[in-house]
C-alpha positions, 0 to 999 in steps of 0.5 A: 348125684355125682357118679364116681368110678373106682379110682375117684371113689377110692380117693374120696373114701381115703380122704374121708378116712384120713380126716376122720383118723386125723380128728381122732388122733388130735382128739385123743393125743393132741395135748401129748403131741404139743408137750412132746413138740415143746420138749423134744423138737429141735425145730421148735428150739430153733424157732424160739432162738430165732424169735428171741434174736429177731425181737419177736418179729416172727409169728409163733406158728411152729407148734401149730404147723408141727401139730398139723403135720404130725396129725395129718401124717398119722391120719394118712398112714392110718387111713392107708392101713384101714383101706389095706385091711379092708381090701385084705378082708374082702379078698380073703373072706368075701370073694370066696363066699361069693364064689361058693354061692355062685358055684352052688347056684350053678350046680342047682343046689341053690334055687332062686325064685326066678329059676323056679318060676321059669321052669 
């Protein structure tokens, strides 16, 4: 298996979360996003006008492009927020618990099996 250090592991996790959140956003809000693009987007209106003037020579890919950009942006933002919340949870909850266990073990209030058999 490929050994990853901290930065590479974070990038892999972030990309995985980004694609997962993007899929969830597309699954839940895809039709609503397309309706919003078709009714409120100035770029879509410009694309329609340009295709009408040029005799339909341009490919009709603006809706797909805008949908992909919006969904991937939402996935990136949500994955960044997920990692930030996870780090906040670890630093506020897990590290003090681990430090408390370490202090109790150092004070001799927690006996591990190895320390009992060595004495």
